C-alpha positions as CSV (number, residue, x, y, z in Angstrom):
1,S,84.7,56.6,163.4
2,A,81.8,56.9,160.6
3,Y,84.0,55.7,157.9
4,K,84.8,52.4,159.9
5,Q,81.2,51.9,160.7
6,A,80.4,52.4,157.0
7,W,83.0,49.9,155.9
8,K,81.9,47.2,158.2
9,R,78.1,47.5,157.0
10,P,77.5,47.2,154.3
11,F,80.5,47.8,152.2
12,K,83.2,45.1,153.3
13,P,80.3,42.3,153.8
14,H,78.9,43.1,150.2
15,L,82.8,42.7,148.8
16,D,83.1,39.3,151.1
17,R,79.5,38.0,149.8
18,N,80.3,38.5,146.0
19,D,83.6,37.3,146.2
20,V,85.4,40.8,145.3
21,S,88.9,40.9,145.5
22,D,89.7,44.4,144.1
23,S,87.2,47.3,144.0
24,V,86.8,50.7,143.4
25,L,85.3,53.4,145.9
26,I,84.0,56.6,143.9
27,W,83.4,59.7,146.2
28,D,83.6,63.4,146.3
29,I,86.6,65.2,147.6
30,D,85.3,66.1,151.0
31,P,88.0,66.3,153.7
32,C,86.5,63.8,155.9
33,H,87.7,61.3,153.3
34,K,91.4,61.9,153.8
35,S,92.8,60.1,156.7
36,K,95.2,57.5,157.9
37,E,92.4,55.1,158.9
38,I,90.8,55.1,155.8
39,D,94.0,54.7,153.7
40,T,94.6,51.6,155.9
41,Y,91.4,50.1,155.2
42,T,91.3,50.4,151.6
43,N,94.9,49.7,151.4
44,H,94.6,46.5,153.4
45,N,91.3,45.6,151.4
46,N,92.3,46.5,147.9
47,V,90.0,49.0,147.3
48,K,91.2,51.9,144.8
49,I,89.8,55.4,145.8
50,K,88.8,57.7,143.1
51,S,87.5,61.1,143.5
52,I,84.8,63.2,141.7
53,P,86.5,66.5,140.9
54,P,84.9,69.8,142.5
55,R,81.8,71.2,140.9
56,M,81.0,68.0,139.2
57,T,78.5,66.2,141.1
58,N,75.6,67.0,138.9
59,L,77.2,65.5,135.9
60,L,78.8,62.5,137.7
61,Q,76.7,61.7,140.8
62,P,73.2,61.8,139.1
63,A,71.6,60.1,142.3
64,D,72.9,62.7,144.5
65,F,72.0,65.5,142.2
66,C,68.8,64.1,141.2
67,W,67.2,61.9,143.9
68,F,68.7,63.4,147.0
69,K,68.3,67.3,145.9
70,S,64.7,67.3,147.0
71,L,65.5,65.4,150.3
72,K,68.2,67.6,151.2
73,S,66.4,70.7,150.3
74,K,63.7,69.6,152.5
75,I,65.7,68.9,155.3
76,K,67.6,72.4,155.0
77,R,64.0,74.2,154.9
78,Y,63.1,72.2,158.3
79,W,66.4,73.2,159.9
80,N,66.6,76.8,159.2
81,D,62.9,77.0,160.3
82,W,63.8,75.4,163.5
83,Y,66.9,77.5,163.8
84,S,65.2,80.4,163.3
85,N,61.8,79.8,165.2
86,G,63.1,77.4,167.9
């Protein structure tokens, strides 16, 4: 799964390299984050999960809101153009 790949590189190696035994992973409430596989990996590796409440991204995730907003807008514009015009 995508989570397993993200876990294997770079998250888990970063924890190991920096001798981190307990950590917190903060993410949004996207349904893809809810699975038995994720629970297993995080519990096994002492990772606590905290979720950002709905409609709080602009306050609690400045990188997503500021840095990636223009990139996401551009990708959406290209996709809409491709979808509409072929």
